[in-house]
TORKOLNU-983142 format. One record per residue: x, y, z of N, C-alpha, C, O in turn; residue in one letter; residue number from 0. Coordinates in steps of 0.001 Angstrom, whole numbers, plus 500000, padded with zeros to 6 digits. Layout:
# residues N
      n_X      n_Y      n_Z     ca_X     ca_Y     ca_Z      c_X      c_Y      c_Z      o_X      o_Y      o_Z   residu   num
        X        Y        Z        X        Y        Z        X        Y        Z        X        Y        Z        A   NUM
...
***
This chain:
# residues 294
      n_X      n_Y      n_Z     ca_X     ca_Y     ca_Z      c_X      c_Y      c_Z      o_X      o_Y      o_Z   residu   num
   045166   383328   811715   044446   383970   812402   043965   385519   812751   044558   386469   813264        X     0
   042617   385339   812238   042097   386885   812594   043088   387436   813560   044030   386931   814171        X     1
   042535   388734   813499   043022   389990   814452   042683   389302   815942   041521   388951   816147        X     2
   043385   389168   816660   042725   388818   818310   043251   389532   819462   044346   390094   819485        X     3
   042451   389483   820376   042526   390492   821554   043544   389738   822388   043847   388557   822217        X     4
   043989   390473   823218   045097   390602   824003   044655   388935   824945   045444   388058   825297        X     5
   043167   388983   825128   042979   387752   826552   043129   386803   825762   044023   385970   825912        X     6
   042323   386780   824848   042181   385589   823870   043657   385131   823524   043831   383943   823794        X     7
   044645   385703   823051   046151   385332   822544   047243   384477   824536   048170   383733   824857        X     8
   046389   385173   825021   047222   384799   826107   046376   383248   826755   046915   382457   827528        X     9
   045167   383135   826279   044373   381779   826915   044962   380733   825845   045317   379626   826250        X    10
   045094   381137   824203   045558   380167   823644   047062   379658   824050   047504   378509   824075        X    11
   047686   380879   824351   049298   380150   824256   049144   379475   825818   049895   378581   826209        X    12
   048096   380025   826606   047879   379060   827866   047882   377509   827468   048706   376601   827575        X    13
   046577   377620   826957   046739   376399   826599   047861   375215   825855   048293   374196   826394        X    14
   048095   375612   824761   049345   375605   824068   050295   375334   825074   050191   374127   825294        X    15
   051318   375899   825928   052133   375712   826897   051828   373701   827832   052370   372599   827911        X    16
   050768   374354   828235   049804   373464   829188   049517   371986   828647   049436   370959   829321        X    17
   049400   372115   827446   048738   370954   826565   050055   370290   825853   050137   369072   825694        X    18
   051108   371231   825427   052279   370578   824783   052860   369977   826257   052255   368954   826579        X    19
   053575   370262   826918   053930   369369   828386   053175   368296   828512   053760   367251   828793        X    20
   051692   368269   828339   050910   366984   829304   051467   366036   827734   052096   364985   827857        X    21
   051237   366413   826827   051446   365378   825362   052824   365383   825565   052727   364332   826198        X    22
   053897   365588   825598   055351   365456   825691   055480   364354   826848   056078   363290   826683        X    23
   054913   364696   827914   055246   363842   829165   053767   362555   829237   053831   361466   829808        X    24
   053286   362773   828940   052087   361836   829050   051527   361320   827786   051584   360092   827845        X    25
   051119   361627   826903   050244   360973   825764   050361   360922   824633   049434   360692   823856        X    26
   052099   361229   824167   052206   361075   822837   052486   359269   822172   052018   358810   821130        X    27
   053449   358503   823257   053822   357424   823372   052512   356826   823474   052531   355614   823262        X    28
   051777   357147   823644   050020   356059   824397   049157   356223   823257   048181   355473   823208        X    29
   049385   357351   822006   048664   358264   821071   049097   357247   819659   048291   356655   818940        X    30
   050443   357254   819540   050989   356522   818936   050973   354859   819097   051196   354018   818227        X    31
   050691   354703   820265   050138   353126   820121   049568   352518   819585   049714   351565   818820        X    32
   048333   353437   820246   046872   353415   819908   046251   353350   818688   045385   352539   818363        X    33
   046946   354651   817704   046663   354978   816474   047115   354238   815713   048318   354489   815632        X    34
   046903   353605   815213   048110   352367   813912   048115   353336   812546   047251   354211   812596        X    35
   048829   353334   811490   048866   353881   810129   047912   352928   809428   047061   352285   810043        X    36
   048082   352868   808163   046875   352447   807187   047821   351264   806896   047396   350667   805907        X    37
   049061   350642   807437   049977   349053   806986   050979   349437   806993   051286   350516   807501        X    38
   051637   348785   806521   053194   348522   806048   053823   348994   805084   053323   347933   804710        X    39
   054487   349546   804155   055138   349592   803057   056420   349168   802884   057296   349471   803693        X    40
   056582   348656   802145   058493   348474   801086   059293   349681   801194   059241   350811   800708        X    41
   060303   348849   802261   061450   350338   802391   062244   349796   801879   062037   350242   800750        X    42
   063464   348815   801705   064238   348654   801315   064479   346681   801078   063761   345793   801538        X    43
   065640   346550   800280   066361   345330   800569   067741   345760   801152   068369   346799   800953        X    44
   068140   344334   802174   069387   344236   802510   069471   343044   802873   068561   342218   802790        X    45
   070714   342834   803363   071113   341734   803468   070573   340778   804602   070495   341306   805711        X    46
   070162   339371   804499   070002   338871   805667   071236   338611   806882   072443   338388   806791        X    47
   070445   338733   807868   071381   339333   809604   070845   338406   810558   069916   338708   811306        X    48
   071425   337249   810551   070850   336370   812176   069835   336397   812846   070281   336636   813968        X    49
   068301   336282   812977   066920   336917   813446   066426   337369   812634   065321   337879   812819        X    50
   067008   337379   811424   065478   338165   810672   064740   337058   810079   065271   336036   809645        X    51
   063137   337377   810081   062546   336617   809646   062637   335497   808160   062851   335815   806990        X    52
   062467   334571   808562   062842   334199   806518   062158   333903   805794   062245   333195   804791        X    53
   061216   334556   806355   059579   334979   805322   059988   335881   805166   059980   336021   806389        X    54
   060602   337203   804664   061144   338180   804339   061898   338184   803308   062046   339234   802683        X    55
   062467   337129   802957   063643   336436   802298   063186   337315   800997   062050   337787   801040        X    56
   063752   337494   800184   063746   337967   798963   064141   337426   797576   064809   337980   796703        X    57
   063500   336070   797586   063945   334777   796509   064898   336074   795096   066036   336200   794645        X    58
   063996   336525   794974   064510   337079   793513   066198   337641   793855   067089   336825   793615        X    59
   066490   338648   794258   067670   339326   794790   068842   338069   795383   070072   338057   795345        X    60
   068420   337646   795613   069268   335818   796689   069535   335389   795646   070706   335326   795273        X    61
   068127   334824   794617   069293   334136   793103   070283   335022   792862   071472   334706   792911        X    62
   069918   336033   792623   071277   336561   791763   072393   336883   792265   073427   336852   791597        X    63
   072350   337272   793627   073279   337665   794480   073819   336567   795026   074804   336922   795673        X    64
   073649   335317   795089   073746   334196   795518   074084   333876   797256   074531   332865   797798        X    65
   073592   335409   797908   073504   335349   799221   072322   335841   800064   071833   336860   799578        X    66
   071954   335585   800745   070138   335763   801299   069949   337242   801670   070556   337675   802650        X    67
   069217   337976   801015   068499   339178   801242   066938   339099   801443   066080   338526   800772        X    68
   066828   340052   802874   065543   340359   803231   064691   341580   802684   065186   342604   802214        X    69
   063506   341352   802800   063082   342683   802405   062670   343578   804051   062273   343027   805077        X    70
   062890   344865   803874   062176   345373   805028   061398   346348   804731   061362   346806   803589        X    71
   060380   346981   806091   058862   347219   805887   058579   348668   807048   058588   348463   808262        X    72
   058382   349850   806572   057761   350857   807507   056317   350806   808028   055410   350240   807417        X    73
   056177   351415   809157   054760   351792   809144   054366   352966   808087   055089   353947   807913        X    74
   053167   352760   807418   052619   354156   807005   052071   355128   808050   050982   354836   808544        X    75
   052745   356358   808491   052452   356581   809948   051334   357186   809975   050506   356955   810856        X    76
   051047   358480   808536   050219   359249   808687   049132   359426   808361   048719   359342   807205        X    77
   048219   359817   809757   047131   359464   809595   046063   360514   809602   046642   361536   809972        X    78
   044887   360770   809399   043909   361924   809352   043252   361894   810426   042756   360809   810730        X    79
   043022   363177   811420   042228   363188   812644   041511   364255   812674   042090   365341   812704        X    80
   039998   364187   812672   039107   364850   812640   038725   365439   814307   038170   364701   815121        X    81
   039036   366553   814556   038178   366677   816041   036840   367557   815836   036853   368685   815343        X    82
   035786   366945   816244   034714   367023   816032   034113   368099   816806   033699   367195   817532        X    83
   033612   369283   817418   032959   369497   818830   032101   370436   818452   032200   371357   817642        X    84
   030961   369958   819383   029762   370581   819865   029805   372038   820336   030438   372226   821375        X    85
   029244   373090   819756   029522   374313   820240   027686   374828   820285   027264   375951   820009        X    86
   026983   373799   820652   025998   374263   820665   025617   374792   822434   026148   374410   823477        X    87
   024303   375973   822178   024194   376304   823696   024387   375244   824958   025163   375591   825848        X    88
   023927   374373   825034   024752   373222   826177   025993   373345   826976   026311   373361   828165        X    89
   026837   373465   825240   028122   373154   826010   028553   374651   826570   029723   374718   826948        X    90
   027687   375983   826686   028543   377088   827281   027967   377010   828921   027802   378122   829423        X    91
   027723   376111   829591   027108   375696   830960   028281   374837   831561   028979   373914   831140        X    92
   028188   375540   832713   029548   375628   833423   029338   376174   835006   029184   377353   835324        X    93
   029375   374920   835991   028828   375404   837334   030393   375573   838122   030395   376298   839117        X    94
   031453   375058   837790   032848   374948   838538   033619   375692   837980   033540   376900   837758        X    95
   034494   374853   837712   036152   375853   837292   035783   376511   835354   036039   377531   834713        X    96
   035378   375758   835207   035238   375649   833688   033584   375659   832910   032675   375190   833596        X    97
   033222   376212   831447   032491   375731   830973   033079   374681   830207   034295   374552   830065        X    98
   031851   373619   829509   031607   372624   828848   032623   373393   827829   033792   373366   828215        X    99
   032473   373830   827039   033367   374819   825723   034349   374488   826144   034654   373323   825889        X   100
   035373   375354   827023   036501   375808   827283   037076   374033   827163   037605   373523   826175        X   101
   036770   373360   828490   036790   371917   829033   036958   371158   827288   037620   370125   827188        X   102
   036340   371748   826092   036332   370947   824603   036950   371317   823973   037264   370694   822959        X   103
   037616   372976   824371   038896   373247   823045   039968   373123   823769   040991   373459   823174        X   104
   040164   372615   825278   041376   372139   826327   041208   370518   825655   042298   369948   825689        X   105
   040458   369934   825250   040545   368100   825162   040928   367945   823210   041239   366891   822655        X   106
   040787   369225   822568   040965   369474   821572   041973   369357   821006   042346   368770   819990        X   107
   042524   370129   821939   043944   370864   821786   045211   370031   822163   046411   370137   821909        X   108
   044463   369184   822855   045371   367655   823426   045137   366543   822372   045920   365630   822109        X   109
   043842   366792   821778   044206   365381   820561   044821   366415   819480   044868   365608   818552        X   110
   045314   367580   818934   045848   367688   818214   047038   367505   818132   047595   366778   817310        X   111
   047650   368280   819152   049235   368385   819405   049557   367028   819753   050782   366981   819869        X   112
   048791   365338   820086   049354   364599   819942   049615   363777   818357   050382   362903   817954        X   113
   048214   364834   817597   048599   363985   816206   049994   364736   815360   050858   364180   814683        X   114
   049810   366317   815723   051115   366485   815064   052412   366426   815829   053457   366939   815428        X   115
   052282   365809   816881   053833   365280   817056   053806   363863   816431   054909   363317   816473        X   116
   052781   363103   815841   053168   361787   815240   052808   362075   813914   051910   361476   813322        X   117
   053644   363189   813321   053536   363546   811712   052031   363418   811307   051733   363777   810168        X   118
   051107   362964   812092   049420   363186   811546   049093   364853   811232   049552   365929   811616        X   119
   047788   364291   810101   047044   365973   809895   045701   366061   810784   045083   365000   810869        X   120
   045339   366809   811236   044191   367327   812042   043412   368216   811444   044073   368849   810621        X   121
   042596   368462   811477   041378   368717   811118   039951   368850   811993   039466   368037   812781        X   122
   039372   370375   811505   037822   370864   813061   037050   370524   812094   037120   370231   810901        X   123
   036115   370667   813112   034235   370197   812703   033644   370894   813167   032644   370291   813559        X   124
   033577   372061   813459   032902   372925   814922   031236   373065   814359   030881   373651   813337        X   125
   030071   372115   815668   028664   372428   814856   027901   372847   815852   028422   373189   816913        X   126
   026698   372881   815684   025420   373123   816084   024033   372277   815782   023871   371062   815898        X   127
   023217   373136   815421   022051   372047   815335   022310   372309   813361   021467   371818   812610        X   128
   023804   373285   812626   024125   372463   811707   025751   373272   811640   026123   374298   812210        X   129
   026635   372173   810534   027992   372535   810994   028271   373722   810526   028054   373996   809345        X   130
   028839   374678   811467   029162   375869   811538   030439   376273   810750   030503   377204   809948        X   131
   031781   375151   811215   032606   376064   810878   033678   373881   810362   033648   372762   810873        X   132
   034504   374644   808938   035368   373409   808688   036539   373776   808382   036760   374494   807407        X   133
   037528   373297   809239   038603   373880   808747   039178   372207   807992   038619   371222   808475        X   134
   039941   372017   807183   040349   371169   806406   042118   370295   807559   043075   370709   808213        X   135
   041543   369024   807131   043282   368894   808289   044552   369234   807426   044587   369319   806199        X   136
   045228   369348   808003   047139   370182   807924   047549   369484   809170   047052   368947   810159        X   137
   048748   369768   808612   050157   369719   809837   050604   370809   810099   050547   371767   809328        X   138
   051414   370832   811890   052068   371969   811902   051259   372360   813059   050152   371971   813432        X   139
   051991   373135   813490   051906   373909   814774   050886   375229   815117   050229   375565   816103        X   140
   051113   375787   813767   050401   377170   813666   048996   376756   813009   048023   377510   812997        X   141
   049012   375499   812479   047622   374751   812211   046628   374500   813391   045439   374801   813500        X   142
   047594   373771   814352   046555   373479   816019   046360   374764   816047   045149   374981   816047        X   143
   047091   375899   816077   046780   377257   816962   045921   377626   816548   045232   378277   817333        X   144
   045437   377492   815240   044212   378297   814464   042840   376869   815337   041666   377195   815510        X   145
   043107   376143   815538   042006   374883   815799   041575   375408   817176   040382   375424   817480        X   146
   042429   375792   817923   042221   376437   819037   041214   377664   819243   040171   377756   819891        X   147
   041950   378615   818410   041437   379929   818030   039922   379709   817795   039068   380006   818629        X   148
   039671   379173   816609   038485   378392   815862   037330   378240   817266   036196   378705   817158        X   149
   037728   377629   818385   037025   377174   819033   036854   377848   820683   036034   377439   821505        X   150
   037667   378767   820867   037433   379860   822346   036817   380906   821286   035804   381529   821605        X   151
   037336   381077   820202   036933   382887   819670   034996   382400   818891   034366   383317   818363        X   152
   034544   381382   818939   033738   380556   817878   032403   381511   818607   032323   381769   819808        X   153
   031372   381957   817491   030708   382781   818112   029760   382439   817453   029474   383148   816487        X   154
   028623   380768   817854   027261   380097   817352   026362   380873   816697   025858   381902   817147        X   155
   026152   380367   815601   025174   381403   814844   023741   380683   815498   022768   381381   815785        X   156
   023761   378881   815729   022569   378214   815915   023065   377804   817655   024181   377699   818164        X   157
   021917   377674   818123   021809   377292   819922   021599   375694   819827   022116   375000   820703        X   158
   020941   375156   818906   020950   373432   819074   021550   372891   818675   022344   373346   817851        X   159
   021523   371089   819156   022102   370336   818670   022236   369175   817513   021353   368318   817509        X   160
   022993   369114   816802   022540   368086   816052   023291   367107   815858   023589   367213   814668        X   161
   023818   366172   816281   025048   365535   816152   024711   364690   815126   025731   364429   814487        X   162
   023432   363970   814536   023330   363482   813316   024002   363685   812034   024575   362872   811307        X   163
   023786   365099   811897   023870   365862   810651   025714   365932   811364   026352   364956   810970        X   164
   026364   366685   812081   027871   366900   812288   028453   365226   811333   029037   365054   810263        X   165
   027856   364164   812520   028821   362904   811532   028369   362531   810175   029160   362037   809372        X   166
   027128   362747   809886   026862   362394   808067   027719   363754   807229   027826   363837   806006        X   167
   028254   364720   808200   028882   365731   807256   030490   365139   807163   031186   365412   806185        X   168
   030980   364325   808256   032541   363417   808374   032306   362946   807189   032926   363155   806147        X   169
   030800   361888   807504   030943   360992   806057   031333   361785   805158   032375   361386   804638        X   170
   030969   362694   804765   030697   363319   803070   032051   363991   803040   032657   363481   802097        X   171
   032878   364981   803687   034110   365085   803705   035627   364228   804155   036770   364604   803897        X   172
   035295   363240   804743   036239   362256   805178   035951   361095   804460   035191   360338   805064        X   173
   036290   360745   803442   036035   359404   802609   037134   358267   803105   036716   357199   803553        X   174
   037912   358414   803052   039137   357210   803893   039183   357671   805459   038913   358750   805987        X   175
   039684   356283   806050   039566   356559   806973   040160   357286   808050   041383   357352   807928        X   176
   039635   357938   809218   040324   358683   809862   039908   358444   811116   038906   357765   811341        X   177
   040929   359191   812418   040489   358843   813697   039816   360109   813940   040425   361173   813820        X   178
   038264   360034   814366   037523   361208   814477   037351   361033   816394   037077   359979   816968        X   179
   037538   362021   816886   037352   362759   818402   035890   363535   818238   035777   364652   817734        X   180
   034915   362827   818699   033801   363599   818632   033636   364016   820028   033535   363029   820756        X   181
   033579   365019   820594   033461   366065   821857   032279   366977   821955   032090   368030   821346        X   182
   031184   366118   823220   029907   366977   822710   029299   365875   824741   029592   364868   825385        X   183
   028341   367122   824797   027817   366357   825909   026812   365794   825543   026128   365538   826534        X   184
   026194   365345   824324   025517   364145   823804   023793   364332   824272   022860   363535   824366        X   185
   023936   365782   824495   022128   366028   825027   021527   366136   823937   021170   367277   823645        X   186
   021276   365263   823181   020837   365281   821557   020304   363844   821374   020869   362994   822062        X   187
   019530   363525   820741   018968   361740   820250   018871   361960   818702   018887   362978   818010        X   188
   018753   360514   818394   018051   360526   817066   019349   360339   816431   019245   360090   815230        X   189
   020850   360395   816995   021913   360242   815901   022866   358802   816325   024093   358831   816420        X   190
   022097   357683   816529   022503   356285   816386   022738   355615   815063   023630   354800   814827        X   191
   022182   355887   814555   022169   355258   813115   023516   356027   812387   024229   355313   811683        X   192
   023822   357259   812523   024957   357792   812120   026018   357665   813012   027029   357815   812325        X   193
   026324   357479   814116   027050   357107   814951   027716   355621   814998   028812   355272   815436        X   194
   026425   354695   814252   026797   353278   813926   027924   353479   812393   029057   353028   812226        X   195
   027217   354178   811623   027949   353932   810144   029208   354800   810292   029846   354821   809240        X   196
   029900   355710   811540   030731   356504   811217   031606   355663   812232   032727   356127   812438        X   197
   031430   355055   812580   032481   353536   813677   032877   353097   812803   034058   353275   812504        X   198
   032052   352355   812056   032186   351108   810691   033681   351646   810030   034741   351076   809770        X   199
   033151   353143   809894   034467   354173   808854   035630   354598   809416   036681   354963   808889        X   200
   035241   354485   810771   036505   355564   811098   036533   355015   812131   035496   354645   812683        X   201
   038105   354775   812801   038221   355309   814518   037397   356203   815232   037712   357382   815387        X   202
   036618   355833   815564   035417   356464   816317   035907   356730   817560   036089   355663   818146        X   203
   036231   357760   818291   036567   358270   819890   035649   359160   820582   035753   360385   820528        X   204
   034507   358374   821408   033506   359621   821607   034180   360407   822513   035244   359833   822745        X   205
   034067   361922   823449   034608   362433   824629   033314   362955   824937   032655   363649   824163        X   206
   032898   362541   826304   031798   363249   826701   031990   363805   828120   032206   363207   829175        X   207
   031823   365405   827797   031754   366613   829064   030730   366935   829556   029654   367098   828981        X   208
   031023   367079   830891   029478   367340   831435   030205   367909   833207   031281   367891   833803        X   209
   028836   368344   833418   028852   369023   834567   028162   368269   835877   027130   367597   835867        X   210
   029008   368563   836989   028441   368052   837542   027244   368150   838460   026846   367209   839147        X   211
   026640   369476   838423   025257   370026   838289   024566   369101   837385   023655   368534   837989        X   212
   024684   368672   835925   023746   368070   835366   023470   366651   835964   022357   366226   835654        X   213
   024340   365683   836875   024599   365163   837397   023760   364849   838825   023534   363723   839269        X   214
   023454   365824   839286   022637   365676   840777   022658   367540   841279   023570   368300   841605        X   215
   021169   367704   841124   020956   369080   841386   020681   369597   843144   019816   369228   843939        X   216
   021545   370351   843262   022083   370818   844670   020840   371871   845266   020233   372743   844645        X   217
   020696   371433   846757   019389   372075   847222   019505   374059   847502   019984   374657   848465        X   218
   018971   374521   846456   018673   375238   846313   017296   376424   846406   017293   377652   846328        X   219
   015846   375108   846670   014821   376036   846502   014302   375967   845084   014789   375353   844134        X   220
   012857   376969   845146   012976   377403   843545   013548   377822   842943   014072   378831   843415        X   221
   013839   377566   841865   014847   377560   840947   014209   378045   839653   013342   377319   839166        X   222
   014548   379260   838989   014180   379694   837681   014910   379563   836320   015445   380472   835684        X   223
   014830   378327   836021   016068   377474   834462   015666   378293   833178   014624   378884   832894        X   224
   016568   378164   832661   016320   378729   830931   017119   377600   830392   018096   377189   831018        X   225
   016744   377067   829239   017090   376529   828686   018198   376891   827305   017832   377597   826365        X   226
   019289   376401   827374   020236   377208   826418   020064   377056   825261   020630   377810   824469        X   227
   019199   375999   824805   019541   375874   823366   018378   375932   822684   018242   375695   821483        X   228
   017093   376416   823858   015598   377131   822897   015111   378488   823694   014281   379284   823256        X   229
   015777   378584   824917   015685   379626   825756   014141   379697   826258   013390   380672   826222        X   230
   013936   378649   826639   012279   378520   827197   012536   378513   828658   013387   377765   829140        X   231
   011934   379201   829265   012030   379366   830914   011082   378297   831939   009891   378008   831833        X   232
   011633   378050   832492   010726   376974   833698   011235   376872   835181   012346   376590   835628        X   233
   010029   377201   835805   010203   376712   837374   010680   375666   838075   009811   374887   837683        X   234
   011363   374983   838810   011850   373854   839261   012056   373968   841017   012587   374825   841723        X   235
   011636   373178   841201   011726   372712   842797   012920   371862   843391   012834   370684   843740        X   236
   014049   372656   843446   015103   372126   843333   015193   371768   845164   016004   371013   845702        X   237
   014440   372319   845630   014380   372041   847653   013957   370511   847567   014577   369733   848292        X   238
   013020   370045   846797   012247   369318   846962   012917   367779   846860   012965   367316   845720        X   239
   013425   366969   847925   014134   365852   847731   013511   364907   846848   014393   364192   846374        X   240
   012433   364610   846443   011528   363688   845485   012393   364068   844231   013023   363235   843580        X   241
   012349   365815   843878   012517   366126   842689   013924   365783   842380   014132   365264   841283        X   242
   015094   366028   843317   016234   365573   842955   016915   364393   842640   017852   364220   841861        X   243
   016122   363358   843580   016052   362090   843596   015647   361742   841538   016358   361360   840609        X   244
   014770   361978   841604   014310   361952   840386   015175   362597   839000   015076   362233   837828        X   245
   015749   363311   839386   016097   364034   838377   017747   363174   838282   018322   362944   837218        X   246
   018063   362953   839103   019331   361707   839515   019245   360703   838866   020165   359961   838524        X   247
   018101   360604   838642   017729   358422   838553   017677   358887   836756   018244   358181   835922        X   248
   016973   360061   836399   016513   360524   835052   017505   360386   834601   017440   359469   833783        X   249
   019648   361305   834739   019849   361451   834355   020869   359900   834151   021250   359499   833051        X   250
   021195   359142   835605   021622   357762   835371   021232   356744   834206   021879   355934   833541        X   251
   019640   357209   834255   019226   356322   833273   019595   356823   832123   020401   356022   831650        X   252
   019481   357518   831563   019971   358686   830203   021642   358189   830121   021934   357888   828964        X   253
   022590   358067   830924   023913   357578   830734   023889   356239   830311   024530   355836   829340        X   254
   023099   355474   831081   023786   353891   830874   022992   353660   829716   023209   352587   829152        X   255
   021675   354791   828967   021330   354044   827920   022113   354739   826831   021787   354569   825656        X   256
   023273   355623   827208   024156   356321   826019   025565   355260   825961   026543   355105   825230        X   257
   025113   354778   826956   027023   353812   827192   026752   352741   826405   027408   352314   825455        X   258
   025449   352225   827000   024770   351214   825603   025539   351434   824671   026680   351027   824454        X   259
   024522   352457   823820   024708   352769   822752   025976   352764   822196   026120   352443   821017        X   260
   026659   352993   822702   028041   353353   822485   028856   352109   822103   029723   351974   821240        X   261
   028300   351172   823046   029280   350003   823238   028858   348868   821944   029570   348003   821434        X   262
   027466   349229   821655   026829   348264   820525   027525   348543   819597   028026   347613   818966        X   263
   027829   350102   819148   028299   350321   818038   030273   349669   818340   030786   349419   817250        X   264
   030943   349498   819171   031946   348765   819521   032952   350090   819568   034034   350160   818985        X   265
   032175   351419   820632   033028   352558   820359   033215   352674   822413   032281   352206   823064        X   266
   034150   353155   823006   034099   353430   824014   034831   354320   824372   036024   354614   824313        X   267
   033273   354975   825023   033349   356897   825209   034547   357382   826408   035091   356503   827075        X   268
   034706   358039   826501   035841   359328   827694   034955   360020   828188   034212   360824   827625        X   269
   035027   359633   829590   033893   360815   830315   034823   361603   831069   035737   361043   831674        X   270
   034657   363054   831097   035670   364371   831462   034432   365396   831866   033613   365846   831065        X   271
   034481   365674   833347   033657   366883   833987   034430   367820   833839   035607   367973   833514        X   272
   033282   368651   834233   034273   370324   833962   034782   370861   835308   035275   371982   835433        X   273
   034616   369920   836371   035770   370396   837534   036832   368997   837892   037069   368458   838973        X   274
   037326   368693   836529   038531   367765   836955   039808   368332   836776   040205   368858   835736        X   275
   040706   368152   838278   041635   368666   838355   042645   368498   837195   043463   369412   837091        X   276
   042720   367527   836346   043341   366966   835385   042687   366338   834362   042320   365171   834496        X   277
   042436   367135   833066   041869   366424   831921   042239   365696   830793   041594   365185   829877        X   278
   043686   365777   831127   045197   364565   830321   044148   363200   830925   043427   362515   830200        X   279
   044312   363041   832513   043960   361774   833133   043444   361009   832603   044008   359917   832670        X   280
   042074   361052   831748   041053   359928   831487   041512   359793   829624   041121   359015   828755        X   281
   042034   360403   829609   042674   360395   827800   043787   359295   828042   043957   358404   827209        X   282
   044593   359380   829277   045703   358615   828911   045338   357223   829924   046147   356304   830059        X   283
   044268   357242   830456   043711   355457   831076   043150   355308   829843   043690   354367   829263        X   284
   042170   355911   829093   042243   355082   827906   042882   354574   826866   042636   353557   826218        X   285
   043907   355535   826731   044900   355321   825507   045675   353738   826459   045886   352879   825603        X   286
   045980   353366   827494   046677   353038   828015   045616   351828   827804   046220   351064   827051        X   287
   044241   351211   828103   043602   350618   828363   043269   349875   826507   043001   348708   826220        X   288
   043373   350671   825886   042750   350543   824932   044669   349791   823962   044698   349018   823004        X   289
   045744   350316   824592   046487   349803   824075   046534   348068   824904   046422   346990   824321        X   290
   046657   348213   825825   046413   346326   826224   045578   345397   825859   045708   344181   825994        X   291
   044067   346423   825043   043671   345616   824883   043821   344863   823039   043203   343905   822573        X   292
   045033   345889   822262   044889   345376   821162   046301   344387   821194   046568   343661   820237        X   293
***
């Protein structure tokens, strides 16, 4: 990692301590049960024992020795995990405890530590309206700390969002099946086909980060707003109940349409709010539900 400020090093260390505890106590077993390896590979031949599946008998060895022997197999555990993080201007928004970007770093750390605890490789794709950073998948604690550092210290060149481009980049750099955690506020459009292609090729898990103020406006009267991605200024009367109701309805409609798209392509999103007291809870709940379905 490059030379870091004392404050950033302290924040990275704090995230590591909190995240590793959550992973060890709540998430590691769930992660392992949900994300399987590429299959089973041959391990060894051993003598038959009562209770062994007769279908695993190795008839060649059995014929040579005159005693029954069975083949044993082990799971090919190692997976490739890609954490794809939206670093656009809208992710710098936050009205409660944290900005969406900080929550994204926390979620990315949880996924990364879960991966390395299970012997998997993990990489990072950070994007705005272009892919600005790619950290190829590797193993190890130092590599995960680098990923956290890349997110927390990231200074984006672009401010817009292009989910379609980010997903197409994943398709180019990761040919073999991987687990893809896509962390974004999903304030973009035109990415549906790329989402479908990615979901067919990989195990795609969208994590939607949102701020409560994006769901319901507070009663603050006339407010001047600046678009975080375009810089455009506009005035809005948050003191009007009609304006607040229309905004809430529009947001709810957008959320419902997005959820419908996700489910159409066979993926189940995880929603995490910036004011959540436990960022791990939605992930653990997702893992439990998915493990039961499996």
